[in-house]
N, C-alpha and C positions, 0 to 999 in steps of 0.2 A: 287740582293738586291729587282729590281723592281717588280719581282716575286712573293717574300713573301709579298712584299707589296699588291699586287693585291690580293692575296690570303686571305690577312686579311681582307681587305676592301668586298672580298666577304662575308667572315663569319659575318662582321659586317652589310652587308645587308640582309643577310638572318635570321640574330638573329632578326634585327630590323621588319622584315616581318611577323616572327612567333609571335613575342610580339605582334604586331599591330593586327594580325588574332584573337590571343587570346582573347583579350580585347573586341574585336568586335563580339566574338562568342555568339552568343545569347544562346546559350545551358548551359552557366554557369550561365546565370541569374536566381536567387532564385525566388520560389513562393511566393507569398503576396496574399493570397486568403481571401474570408469572404463567409459565408454561408447567402443565401437569401431564407428563407423559405415562403414567401409571394408570391406565383405564380401569385395572381391575380396585382401585383404592377408593372407587365410589359404591361399589356393589352394595355397600352395608348404607347407604345414603348419603355418606361424604361427608360427616357432619363434622368430623376433627377439620377436616382440608377446610369446610367454610368457614370453621372459628378462626383457624390461622389466617384465612384471607383476612377476616374482618378484623385481628388484630393487627395485621399489617396494612390496613386501608387499601387492600387488594380490591378492584372492582371490574375487573375483566380476567378470566381463566381461558387459557389456551390447553382445552381437555382433548387428548388423544384420544381415538373412536378404535374402539375393538369391534367391528362389526356383527361378531359371532355373539355380540353380548346383546341381550335382549332390550329394545328400544325404551321398555319401562322403566330400564335401571337410568338412563340418560335423562328422561322426561322427570322423573322424580328428582333429582340432582340440579337439574336446571330452574325445576319450581321454587326450590328451595335456596338455590342461587340469586333468584330473582328478588325473592322477598327479602333477602339481605343488600339488595340494590348491586347484585354481580352480574354482568353478561356473562355469557358462555359461548367459547368459537369450538367448534369441531376440528379439531387437530388431527393432520394424518402427513403423511409421506416417508417417500424411502429415495436414495439416488438413482436407484434403477427406474424410478418412475419419468427420469429424464431421457432414458435409452429408448431405444429401438423396442417396440412390444410393451414399454411404461406406461404407455396410454392405457393400457387394459385395467391396469390395478387403479389407475389414477381416477378413471371415468367410472369405476366401480364404487370406489368412494364417494364422487360427487353426486352422482345418482343415488348412493343410499342417503347421504345428508340430504336432498333435496325432497326425494318421498318422505322423511323423519319430519322435516318441517310442515310439510303439506298434511301429514297426518297427525298434527300435534296441535294441542290448545297453545293459544296465544304465547300464555306464560312457560309453557314447557319447548319452546322453540331455541334454535341455536342462533345467536345473533351474527356470526359469521362463519364462513368455513375458511380454516387455515392451513395452508399448507407448507409442510419444511422439507425441500427436495435440495439437496446438496450434489449436485453431479461432480463437482471437482474433486471428489473422493473416490471416484470411479477411475480404473485404469486406464480406460479409453481416453480420458480427459487430458493424460500428459500425453499421449500420442497425438490426438486431435481433438483441439478442445473445439474449433470452429464446429466440426462434425455433430459432436456432442449437443453444441448449442445448438445446432438447426434442429436437431430433432426434440431437443429441451423445449424449445420456444414452441414449435409447431404442438406438441402433447399441451401444452398449457393453453394455445389458442382454443384448441378442442375442450379442454376443462370449461375454459371462461363461457364457451356458447351453452355448456350442459347448465350451469349455476345461473347463468342470465334469465333461465326459466322461472327463478325461487325468487322476486323481490325483496322477501324477508331476508335475502343471506347477503351480507358484505362479504367480500371477497379480500383476503390479507395472503401475505406471502413472508417467511423469514427470507430475508438476502444478508450477505455478507457485503460489508461495506466498500472491500476492494474490486467490487463487480464492476467500481466506475473505471476500471482499468481493462475492462472487457467487455465485446462488442458485440453486437447482433450481425454476424459475417455478412448478410445479404445488405445490409444499410449503414453499417459501421456505425450505429445508434450505440451509445453507452449501455451496457445492460440495465443498468440503474434505470434509466431513462424509458429504456423499453416498459419496463414492469410499473412504473410510475404512471406512463400512461393506459396501465391497464386494469390495475387493481385500485379497491377502494383504500387497503391500508398497506402500509410496508413496515414491518419488522424488521428494522437495520440491527445485523447483528455485529454491534461496536465494543467486539470483546478485548476490551484492554481494562487494566487494574487501576487506572486514575481517571480522573477527568478531564484536568488540564496538563498543558505543559507538552514540551515534545513527544510525539505519540500517545499522546492522552485522547480520550474519547471525542473531545470537541474538536479536536484539530483533525484526525483520522475521517471524520464525517463531513467537515466543512462542506466540501463541494457539494455532496448530497444535499445537505440543507440549504443552497442555493438555489441546485436546480429544482428541488421541490417545489418553489414558489411558482413554478411554471405549471405544475399539474394541481389537479384535485385531490390525489392521494394523499392521506394523513401518515404521516412519520411515526411510530413509535421507536425507539432508541433502547435496544435490548442488551442487557449486561449478564456475564457469566459467573456463575457460583459452583459450577463443576471443577473439581479436580484436574487439573491439564499437565502431567509431568513433562518437565523438559520446557512448558510454554507457559509458565506462570505468568507472566506478564499480560497474558489473556484473559485472566479470571481474578474473581475475588475471592476464590478459596483460599483458607489458611489464613485471610486477614479477616478482620471482625465485621459483624453485620452494621456497626456504626460508620467504618471505613467506605462499606458501599452504600450506606444510606447517604452519608456525605456527598459523594461523587454523583450519586443521582439527583442531588439538590443542586449541585452546582451545574449539571448537565440542563435539567428543568430552567434554571437562571439564566442560561445561555443562550438558550432559543425560545424562550419566553415571548417573545417579541415574532416569530416565525408563524404566520398562519398556518404552515402545514404541520407544525410540531404537534401531537395529540398527546405525547406521554411517555413513560418507560415502562420497561417489562423486565421480570428476572428469570434467568434461566437456571435452573428450575425450581419446584417447590422442594423437591425431597432434599436436593444439595443445599438449597438456601436453609430451609429447616434445621440441616446438621451445622451450621456455622454458629460461631459462639458469640459472645456478648461480650463488650468491653466492661472489663471489672471496674474501671472509674471510667466517668464520662466527661472527659476535660470537653472546655470549648472547641469547636472544630478550627482549624487552622488551615487554610487555603494552602495547596502546595506551591511555593515562589516558582514563578518564571523563569525558564531558564535564562541565563546571561549568554548572549551571542558569540559565537566564536571570534575573537578579534581576526584582522586580516594579520598576515596571509593565512588560509584557513589548511594548513598543512600542522604535520606535528612539529614542536618546537625544536625538537633533538634533528641534526643534519640528517637527511633521509639515505638511505642506503638501501635500494630496491632492485628487484629486478622482472622479468616478464617468464611468465609460465603459458606457453603456447597450447599446450596439449590438454584438455580435459580430464581424458582418461589417467593422467597422471596424478592428480589431486584427488582423483575418486578410486583408484585401485593401488597406486605407491606413494599415497599421504606420508607414511612411517618416513620414507626414504627421503622423498622432498622436504620434509620438515627438519629432518636431522640435518640436510645440507642449509638450509636456510640458517639455522641457529648455528651451525658450525662458522657460516660467511658473516655473521651478524647481520644479517636482512631485516630490515624492519617495515619494509613497504613493499608489496607487491601487485602485478596486473595478472590476473588470471581469465583467461579466455573461458568461455562457458560452451557446453553442449547443449543446445535451449531444447533438445530432443530427451535429455535426462531429467528425471523427476530432482525436485527443488532438495528432498532428503539427503541426496548424494554426496551434497556440498556441505552441509550445516557442520559435518565432523570434522572437516578440516578447516573450515572459516575459524571456528570456535578455537580449535587448538592454536591455531596461528594468533589469534588473539590473545591466548593466554601467553604467546611467547613474546608479544609486543609488536606483533606483524600487524600494520592495516592493510588490509586488502580490497582493491578495488576489481570490479568485475570488468570484464574485457571483451570487446567485438571488434570486428572489423573487416572492411573488404574494399579495393579499389572501386570496387562498382556502387559502394555504397556512398558514394561523391555525386551519384547522379539521382535525381529527384523519382524518376521511375522505380526506385530501390527504397523509397524510404521506408516501404513497408518492413524492412529488415531491422531498422532502427529502433521503429514501433515494437517490434518483437520483442528484441532486446531489452528495451526500457520497462517494458510490462513485465516481462519473465523476474527481472530482478527486484521490482518493487513487490511480485506477488511473492517472491521467495523472500525478501525482507519481513514481509508482513507474517510471513508464517515461523520466522527464526527466532531464537531469543536474542536478545539482546547484543552478547557478544558474539553472536552467529551471524550478523549482518554485515552485510558489504557496504562501504563506507562511501562507495562512488561508482561511477561508469565511466571506463576509459574506452576511446575509438583509437583505432589505428586506422585511417583510411588515407590511402597517398594515391588520388586520381590522376597523378603525375604517369602513373604506369601504364594506364589506359592510352589506347589508340584517339580516343577521342581529344585527349589532352593536344595532342598536336595539328589534328582535323578541326578542332572550333573550340580553343582555350576558354575565350571569354565564356561562353556557355557552361562549360566545365566549373570555371571559377564561381560564376553565378549560382549554379545548383549546388554545389558542396556548399558555399557561405548559407545557402537556404536550408539544406537539412542540418548544419552544425547549429542553425539558429532552432530549426525546430527541436533537434536533439537536447538543448540547453534548455528550451521553453519547457517541454514534456517531460523532462527528468525531474525539472522543479515542482510540478505539480503534484501535493501533496506529498513531499516527502523533501527529507535534507540531504539527499546523496549529492555527492561531488560531481562536477563535470568536467572531464579531460581531453586531450588528444593528443596523439604524438604528431609531430610539426618539423619539416627538414627546414634546417639554420638559413637557406637560400630563397625561400619563399618571401624573406623580406625585399627582396628585388621586385616583386609581383605586384602591381597595385590591385586592389578588388573592384571590379566594375561598377561603377554605381556608388561607391562608399568615400572616395577620395581621402585611401588610406592602403597602406599595404596588406596583403593577405595577412602577414604575421601579426601587426597589430589589432585587426579587426579578431584574431582569434582569440588573442589575449584577452582583450575587451571583454570577448563574447563568454569563454569558460574559466571556471574554477582555477584551472592551472594548468601549463602546458608542459609537454616535456618533449624538449628541444633534441631531434635526432642530430646530435655534433659527433657525426662518426669520423672521428680522426685518432690518431696514437700517439698522439704527443699533448701532453696539457700547455706548454709554453711555444713560443715561438709565432710568426706572421700567419701559419695556417695551423695552430693549434687549437686545442679546445678553447680557452678561454679569450681568444682573438674571434673565433668565429662567431661565437655567441654575445660579443658585447655589445651590438645593437640592440637585441632582443631585451639584454638586461636591462638596457636604460629606458628602452620602453615599457616593460612590466616594472620598473622603478616609480615612473611617472604615472602607471595607472594603480600602483598599489597591488600587484598581483603576484604570486609567488610561481617561479620557474623550476624545472628541474633538468638536467642533463642527460642523455642517453648517450651510452657509447657502445661500440660493436664489439663482439666477441666471435663472430661468424665469418665464415672463409669469405674473403668478398673478390669478385674480378673486375671491380673498378679501381683497383690499384692497393696495395700494401698500405696506403697512409691512413685506409678508411677505417680501419679494424687493428684488434689487439691480438687475433688470430696467431700471427707468426711471432709473436715476442711472446706470449702466455702471460698467465696470470700474475707472476710475480712484477714483472715490469708495469702491466694495469694497474696492480695497486699503489704502486711507486708514483703512477703520474697521477692517479685519481686523488692521492694523496693530498698533491701539490693545488689542488683547484678551491679550497676555501682560501687559502692565502691569493692567489690572484684575482679570484671575485669577492673578495671579502669588500670591497665599496659598495657592492649592490645589495641592498636588501631583499632582491627577489630570488636570490639564489639559495636556494633550500636543499641543494643536493645532487645527487646522481644514481642513474639505472644503468645495471649492465643486462645488455641483449644478446642473449636470454639466458634463463636455465637451462636449457638442453646444449647450448654451445661452452655454458660456463661450466658445468659439470664435468665435460669433457674436453675440457682446457690444458694446454701444456703448462705443468708448473711456471 
C-alpha cells in the first residue's frame, strides 16, 4: 500500500514539475512585433521607442537600416532592447531589389548585417535579417510578372547564400498573403511555399481591417496557414495601421487601437493550435502611435459571421444584363458606356478583361457601375480554352481577377468570373468530339475549383441550348446537366427572335429549366442582336430593339413555373447600342 502511495506521489511531483517548466518555457512565448522604418529615430538611443514597445508588450522590432549611420548607434539600441527582452531584426528592402541589377544593393545590405554581427558583442547583435521587397509595384510586373519573379527569386537565392555564413541571424521576409496565387514560373510552385521552404520566418502582410468574416484576416490567410504545417518556417501575421486612401479595408487607420487589438487577439486565438504560428506584427510604429484610444472600453464583441446567400445566388430582382467584349470601352469610354447602361436599366454585366492592363484601370468603372446597381462579372474565353493544353489561359484569368479583387475596395470588386468557351467551333469537334468534351469538362471543373479557392467569386459560363442532346463521356448525363451542376449559374444562348411558339425562346430552354429546378440552380437567357448568317430566326438584328423588348417582356410569364429563371442578357453592348429602333 505504501509503495503504491509513494509511486503516486512521485508521479504527481513529476507532473507538477513538467507543468511548471512548460509554463515558464520562454520558447512558447508568441512574437508581438512592430516595424520601425525610421532609422534616424534611434540616434538618441531610441528610449522613447523602447518605452512605447514596453508599454505595448512588443518583444520584437524590425528596424530599418541606414548603412551610413555608425554601427555604434545600432549596437547601443540593440543592447538596450535586449535588456528589455526585445529582439531586433535588421530591416531593409526596395522593389528594385527584385529586378535585374537589384542583387547589388541586396547583397550589400546582407554583407553589412553579416559583418555587423561578427564585429558586435553577443547582446549587441541583430537577431535576424528582415527583407521587405515588393516587386509587384514595379511597372515591369504588370507587363511580365513571370520574368520579374524569375529575377526576384534568383536574387533571393544569392542573398540567402550570404547570410547562411552567419548562424546568429534568422532569415525573415515580408510577403503579401495573395502570393498563394502567384507561382515560381519554372516549377509552378506557389510563391508562398517557395519562400516557406527557404526562410526562418514569414511575415504575412494580411492587410485587412477585421479578423473574422468574409474577407477577414483569418479567411484570407487560411490556405497559407495550412501549407505552413509542412515547413519549418514560422508565420507572423502582420496588420496595417498606415492610412490607405481608397483602400480603407486594408488598414486599421481611422479605427481605434482597441479595435485593432481585438482583431489581433482573434487571430491569435484562431491559430493558437498551429505549430507554425509564431505571433503578430503591426505596421508600423509611427502610424500605430498616431492611432486613437477608445474613450470608453466596452466589452469586445466578435463580429457576426455573415449569413450565406440563399440559393439561387443571383440578385433577387429580375436580371437585365449585357456583355461588353472590348475592354478598352470600359477603360476609355466608361462615361458613355455607363450612360447607356443606365438608360437601358441594365443591372447585370459581363465584361471581358484585357489581362495586360493594370488592375487600376478597371476600378473606376466597376465602382461606378456598382453605385448604379449593376453587378459586374469579369469575362474571358476562346474556343481553344476547351482543350487542356490551354488551361493556363484559365489560370491567368482566375489569378488576374483574384489579384484585382484583393487590391480593390468592396464596391469595386468583381462578383464572379464568366467564361465563353465554344469548342464546337473548332475543327477538333468534328475530328475527335469525345476528346474535346472530356477536356472541356476537365477545364471547367478546374475553373470552378480554382476560382473558389480563397474567394467568394461566382462561376458561370455561356452554354448553347442544343448541348442537352450530347452526353458527357463517362458522366452518364448530358453536357448541359453537368455544366449546371458544376457552376453557380449558366447563361443559355437561346438565340431565337420570338418568345413563344414551337421554336421560340421559352420552348428551347424548357428542358434546361427543368434540370436547373431539380438542382436548385439559377439560369439566365441570352438573346442575340448581332447580324447572323445562320438565319433570321437566330437574332433580333432585323426586327430591332422595340420588337426585341416586346418579346423579352413575355418571358417572365412564359417561364413563371420555373424557379430557375432569373432574367435575360442581350448580346451584346456593341450590337445593342447600334441596333435598329
